[in-house]
C-alpha positions in Angstrom: 2.1 21.4 28.2 0.4 21.2 24.6 2.1 19.8 21.8 0.4 20.7 18.2 1.0 18.3 15.0 -0.2 18.8 11.5 -1.4 15.5 9.6 0.7 14.7 6.7 -1.1 13.6 3.5 0.5 10.1 3.9 -2.0 9.4 7.2 -5.0 10.7 5.3 -7.9 8.3 6.1 -6.1 6.8 8.9 -7.6 6.2 12.4 -6.4 8.7 15.0 -5.4 5.7 17.2 -3.3 3.9 14.9 -1.7 7.8 14.0 -0.8 7.9 17.7 0.7 4.7 17.9 2.8 5.0 14.7 3.7 8.8 14.7 3.9 9.3 18.5 5.0 6.1 20.1 4.2 3.6 22.6 0.7 4.7 23.8 -1.4 1.9 25.2 -4.6 1.6 23.7 -6.4 2.3 27.0 -4.5 5.5 27.9 -5.2 6.6 24.1 -9.1 5.8 24.8 -9.2 7.6 28.1 -7.2 10.7 26.8 -9.6 11.0 24.1 -12.5 10.8 26.2 -11.4 13.4 28.7 -10.2 15.6 25.9 -6.4 15.2 26.8 -6.0 14.5 22.7 -8.3 16.6 20.6 -8.7 17.0 16.6 -9.4 20.4 15.4 -10.0 21.6 19.1 -12.8 18.7 19.5 -13.1 15.6 21.1 -13.4 12.6 19.0 -13.4 8.9 19.3 -10.6 6.4 18.5 -12.0 5.3 15.4 -12.1 8.9 14.2 -10.3 9.0 10.4 -7.8 11.7 10.0 -8.0 14.6 7.1 -4.7 16.2 5.4 -3.5 19.0 7.5 -6.1 18.2 10.6 -4.5 19.5 13.7 -4.1 17.2 16.7 -3.6 18.4 20.1 -1.9 16.7 22.7 -2.1 17.8 26.4 0.1 16.5 29.3 0.2 12.7 28.4 3.2 10.9 29.8 4.1 7.9 27.5 7.6 6.4 26.1 8.2 8.2 23.4 9.2 6.3 20.5 9.6 8.0 17.1 9.2 5.6 14.6 10.6 7.8 11.8 14.0 7.9 13.4 13.9 4.4 15.1 13.2 2.7 11.9 14.7 5.4 9.5 16.8 3.7 6.7 19.8 5.5 5.3 20.3 4.0 1.9 23.7 3.6 0.3 24.2 5.5 -3.1 24.1 2.4 -4.7 20.7 1.6 -3.6 19.4 5.1 -4.5 20.9 4.8 -8.1 19.4 1.4 -8.3 15.8 3.0 -7.4 16.4 6.0 -9.6 17.0 3.8 -12.3 13.3 2.0 -11.8 11.7 5.4 -12.5 9.0 5.3 -15.1 8.1 9.0 -15.2 9.5 12.1 -13.2 7.6 15.5 -13.4 7.3 18.7 -11.5 4.6 17.0 -9.1 5.5 13.5 -8.6 7.5 10.6 -9.8 6.2 7.1 -10.7 8.1 3.9 -10.0 8.5 0.1 -10.8 8.7 -0.8 -7.3 10.7 -4.0 -6.7 9.1 -7.0 -4.9 10.7 -7.1 -1.1 10.9 -3.7 -0.4 8.5 -1.6 1.4 6.8 2.0 0.9 7.6 3.4 4.4 9.6 2.0 7.3 8.3 0.0 10.1 8.7 -2.3 12.7 9.0 -5.1 10.2 10.4 -3.3 7.1 13.4 -1.2 7.5 14.5 -0.6 3.9 11.6 1.4 2.3 10.9 3.8 -0.7 10.3 6.9 1.1 13.4 7.0 2.9 15.6 6.2 -0.2 14.1 8.6 -2.1 14.2 11.4 0.4 18.0 11.0 -0.1 17.9 11.2 -3.9 18.9 14.3 -5.9 15.3 14.2 -7.4 13.9 15.4 -4.3 16.6 17.8 -3.3 14.5 20.9 -2.7 11.3 18.7 -1.5 10.5 15.6 0.2 8.7 12.4 -1.1 5.0 12.0 0.1 3.3 8.6 0.0 -0.2 8.7 -1.5 -1.3 5.2 -1.8 -0.4 1.7 -0.5 1.3 -1.3 -2.3 2.3 -4.4 -0.2 6.0 -5.1 0.3 6.2 -8.2 -1.8 4.0 -6.8 -4.7 5.9 -5.2 -7.6 5.0 -2.5 -10.1 3.6 0.8 -10.4 3.9 3.1 -7.5 3.4 6.7 -7.2 5.3 9.5 -4.9 4.4 13.0 -4.7 6.9 15.6 -4.8 5.0 18.3 -2.8 2.0 18.6 -0.4 -0.5 20.0 -2.7 0.0 17.2 -5.2 0.4 14.5 -2.3 -3.4 16.0 -1.3 -4.7 16.0 -4.7 -3.4 12.2 -5.4 -4.7 11.0 -2.1 -8.0 12.4 -2.8 -8.4 10.8 -6.3 -7.5 7.4 -4.7 -9.7 7.6 -2.0 -12.7 8.9 -4.4 -11.6 5.7 -6.7 -10.7 8.2 -9.6 -7.6 6.2 -9.9 -7.5 2.8 -11.8 -5.4 0.2 -11.0 -4.8 -2.9 -12.8 -2.9 -5.7 -11.5 -1.5 -9.1 -12.8 -1.2 -12.4 -10.9 -0.6 -16.0 -11.5 -2.6 -18.2 -9.1 -2.9 -21.9 -8.7 -5.3 -23.8 -10.3 -7.7 -23.3 -13.4 -10.3 -20.7 -12.7 -13.7 -22.0 -14.2 -14.9 -18.6 -14.9 -13.2 -16.4 -17.4 -14.5 -13.0 -16.5 -16.3 -11.6 -13.4 -16.3 -9.9 -10.1 -15.0 -11.1 -6.6 -17.4 -9.7 -4.4 -16.9 -10.9 -0.7 -16.6 -9.9 2.9 -13.2 -9.9 4.0 -12.3 -10.3 7.8 -9.7 -8.4 9.7 -8.6 -7.5 13.4 -7.9 -4.6 15.1 -6.5 -6.0 18.6 -9.8 -8.5 19.5 -12.0 -6.5 17.3 -13.5 -8.3 14.2 -13.8 -5.9 11.7 -15.7 -7.2 8.4 -15.2 -5.1 4.8 -17.0 -5.4 1.9 -14.5 -5.9 -1.2 -15.2 -5.7 -4.7 -12.8 -6.6 -7.9 -13.3 -7.1 -11.6 -11.4 -10.0 -13.0 -10.4 -11.2 -16.3 -8.6 -14.8 -17.2 -5.8 -14.0 -19.5 -4.9 -17.8 -20.1 -5.1 -20.8 -18.0 -4.2 -24.6 -17.9 -4.9 -27.2 -15.3 -2.2 -25.9 -13.0 -2.8 -22.3 -12.8 -4.2 -18.9 -14.1 -2.9 -15.8 -15.4 -5.5 -13.1 -14.6 -5.9 -9.6 -14.8 -7.8 -7.5 -11.9 -9.4 -4.1 -11.0 -9.9 -3.5 -7.6 -13.0 -1.4 -7.0 -12.5 -1.3 -3.3 -9.0 -0.7 -1.4 -8.8 -3.2 1.4 -5.5 -4.4 2.8 -4.4 -7.6 0.9 -7.8 -7.4 -1.0 -6.5 -9.4 -3.9 -4.7 -11.7 -2.2 -7.5 -12.8 0.2 -10.2 -13.0 -2.4 -8.1 -15.4 -4.3 -7.1 -17.8 -1.3 -11.2 -17.6 -0.2 -12.3 -18.9 -3.6 -9.1 -21.7 -3.5 -6.9 -20.1 -5.8 -4.0 -18.6 -3.8 -1.3 -16.4 -5.7 2.1 -18.1 -6.3 4.6 -17.2 -3.9 1.9 -16.1 -1.0 2.6 -17.9 2.1 0.5 -15.5 4.1 -2.6 -16.7 2.6 -1.8 -20.1 1.2 -3.0 -22.8 3.8 -1.7 -26.0 2.1 2.0 -26.5 3.0 3.1 -28.2 -0.4 2.7 -25.1 -2.1 4.4 -22.5 0.1 7.6 -23.6 -0.9 7.3 -23.7 -4.6 7.5 -20.3 -5.4 9.8 -17.8 -3.4 8.2 -14.4 -5.1 4.7 -13.2 -4.8 3.3 -13.3 -8.4 1.5 -10.2 -8.2 2.2 -7.0 -10.4 0.8 -3.5 -10.4 1.0 -3.6 -13.9 -1.1 -0.4 -15.0 -2.5 3.0 -13.5 -4.2 5.6 -14.9 -6.1 8.7 -14.0 -6.9 12.4 -15.1 -6.0 15.6 -13.6 -7.2 18.9 -15.0 -8.4 17.4 -18.1 -5.0 15.5 -19.1 -5.1 12.0 -19.2 -2.0 9.9 -17.4 -1.5 6.1 -18.0 1.5 4.2 -16.8 2.9 0.6 -17.2 5.4 -1.4 -15.5 7.4 -4.2 -17.0 7.3 -7.2 -15.5 9.7 -8.7 -13.4 12.3 -11.5 -14.7 10.7 -13.7 -12.2 7.3 -13.3 -13.1 8.1 -13.6 -17.1 10.0 -16.5 -16.2 7.0 -18.4 -14.6 4.6 -17.6 -17.5 7.3 -19.1 -19.8 7.6 -22.2 -17.6 3.8 -22.7 -17.1 3.2 -22.1 -20.6 1.1 -19.3 -20.4 0.3 -16.5 -23.2 0.7 -13.0 -22.3 0.7 -10.2 -24.8 1.9 -6.9 -23.0 
């Protein structure tokens, strides 16, 4: 028995083994590897490796594989109240025929999963804004990072925006408050970042341009423009140079710093891009807790 699936835009650039686990269910990695090797799972009717990355509208064929079906889309689907829907609609910066731009709050995930049930995609799928369509996630933003986030309204826009992000034609600016005083006021973080897939160690190049906006002996307010798009890139880079972001328990190794700030002081402040010769620029206002820390630390910031 064959089942066919068309790859959604939100999975563009995702490894096929990750897609299988996220979309189909509990399939052991060994079974995935064997099924790909013998052709029980094919991509566009071709045998491929588990590391192969997907493209929008690719066709995945699955032949007679027994596994514990576990649709994450249903198991972790979040059913928002009308109040939650309204709260998130009030955070919309722009709403046009192709996409919406939201000032995402810290603490809410983009998509549902094993660690996060409440998420933007499920919330806006119930919104009247998407009454005749569905929300498409076209980029990533960490659960605890606030700020500018784009959600596409249709497949064509999703494909276009996803491509622009992948080709680095969408330029993002983040604001962060980190511990300690950065000595250099302007420069580039150019580091190798390490992550793991199972027991496999993966080293990735990362690059971010930065500029110090203000600083003192206890902290630094800086602006960052990521060139590459690695997972937790900005948080990892600042931690590696000994200046972790306020509120970042994951990449802060000194216990005395972990309890000082609850919110992550990382904000997606601005995003800009061009579509059909039209320039788009969006800014997201700083959260109140971010502004409060700026004031408490006597930092200067002109928006």
